[in-house]
N, C-alpha and C positions, 0 to 999 in steps of 0.2 A: 463312575455310577451304574449300579449292578440292580436290575430286579429277577429273581429265580433265577441267577447265575444268566439272567442273557444281557449284554451291555446295551449301549445306545443303538450301534451301527448295526449288531443285529437287531434291533428291535424295530430298529427302521426300517430293513428290510422283510422283515416278519409282514407290517403294517403294507408297503407297497405290493407284495405278494396277496396280499387278504383283498385288495382293491382290485388286484387282478383278476384272481379267481373269483372274490364273489362278487365284484361290484359295489358302488359305492351306496348304494342306497338299502342292503342289506344287511353292512358291515354292520350296523346300530344293536341288529335284533341277534348277530351270533354274540356280539358282546355282550349283550345282557344273557344269552344264555351263558357263555363262558361263565361270567359272573355268578348266575344260581350253581353252576356246576362245583363252583369251587367253592363255593359258600356250602353246599349240602355235605361233598369230602370232607371236608375242613367240621361240620359237625359231625359224622361220624367216628372220623379219628377221636374226637371230643370226646364222645359217650364209648368208646369203648372201652378207654384211657381210664375216664371213671369207672365204668362198669370194673372194669381189672381190678382198680384201687380197693372197690368194692368189695371184692370177693377174696384179693387176697389177705384182707386185713388191715388192724393200723398200723402195723409196722414196716409198712409196706402203703403209708399215706403220702409219702414224699416222692412217690414212682413217676419221671417223668418219662416221654417217648422216647430219649436219647438211652432210658435206663432203659428198655427194651432190647437193646445192644446186648447181644448173649455176653461179648467180652466185658463189656461194661458193669450188666448185672452182677457175672459170677465176683469183678472185683468188687463193688459196691457190696454186697449181701455176705459174698463168702470170706473174701480176702481180706479186707481191714478190719476182722476180729483176730486174723495172725498174722498181721502186718508190723507188730512189735518183735515175736517173733523170728520172723525173718530180717529185719534191721537187727538183733541181737546175733545171727546165724552169720550177716556178711559181717561184721562188726569185727565177731572170732573169726572169719576165713581172711582180713583184712591183718590184723595180729598176724596167726600165721604166715601168710605170705613177708610181712615185713620179718617176722624171725626166721624165718628160711632163706630172706636173702641175705640177711645178715650174718645166717651160717656159712652160708655159699658164698660170698666174700671173704669170710674169714677161713674158709678151707682150702679158697683160691690163694690167698697169700700165704697160707702154710704150705701146700703144693707146692710155690714158687718159690718159695723159700725154702724146702726142702729139694728139689727140682735144681737150684742154684749149689746149692751143698754138693749134689752128689754129684753136679758137672764141674765142680770147683776139680783142677790139678793138685793131687799128694802131695807133687815134686817143687820144687821152686822154678821161678820165671822163667820163661826160656831165654839164655843167653846171660842170663845172672848166675850164673852157677859155680859157690865158689866165693861171690864176690859178699859185698859188707851188704848192700840194700838187699839181696836176694831174703834176706830174713825179715825185713820189714814188709816185703810186698809179698810174704807169704801171709795165704788167710789165718784169722785167729781160730782155736781149737775149738770154742766155742761159738761157733756158728751153726754145724751142725746139731749142738744141744737146744738151741735156741729156736730152729726150724723143727726138732722134733717135738719138742714145749709146746708150741704154737698149736703143731697138728693137732698133740693129745688133747689140748684145749679145747677145742675144732669138735674132737671125733665126740669127749665127753660132752660139749654143751649138747650135740646133736642126738648121744644115747640119754642123755637125760628128760631131753627136753619132750623128744618123740618114740624113747625105747627101740629105738633104732640097733640092729649089729653088726657093724661097719667091720669086714675082715679085710684089712688093708693089707696083711702081708702074702695075699690069695692073689692080689691084683698086679 
């Protein structure tokens, strides 16, 4: 149980300290004064809020004290109008992120295929020179063409989507 951010044990300590400092005969008088001060401050806050609502006009009739926080005020009265546009931009960015990820994975697989094709030996497998099994262990000649086609497709897709110019010969 909490009242004004003070739990039961803290409240008990405050009561004991009040009895010690002010004495039991003056505590009812101080509690009445404290209640009057709280009532007065609450009336001032409510009056200020009502005066602010009246002066700002009809579009701010749903104004509350929480709305007076600058962050909440800006969000409620300015950002709500452009929230749909912000959502559209976020969805577009998510689409671009997915497309770039898929293009990156396609480029990675294509470069892996090119790397494997480049590292493949041009000669027969070691220890199999002149044997019948050497021809079956050699890499088929279409591996380079497949890797090049995959790389060209990935680069073409990125050029078409993003208008980028890739100079792969320079790397």
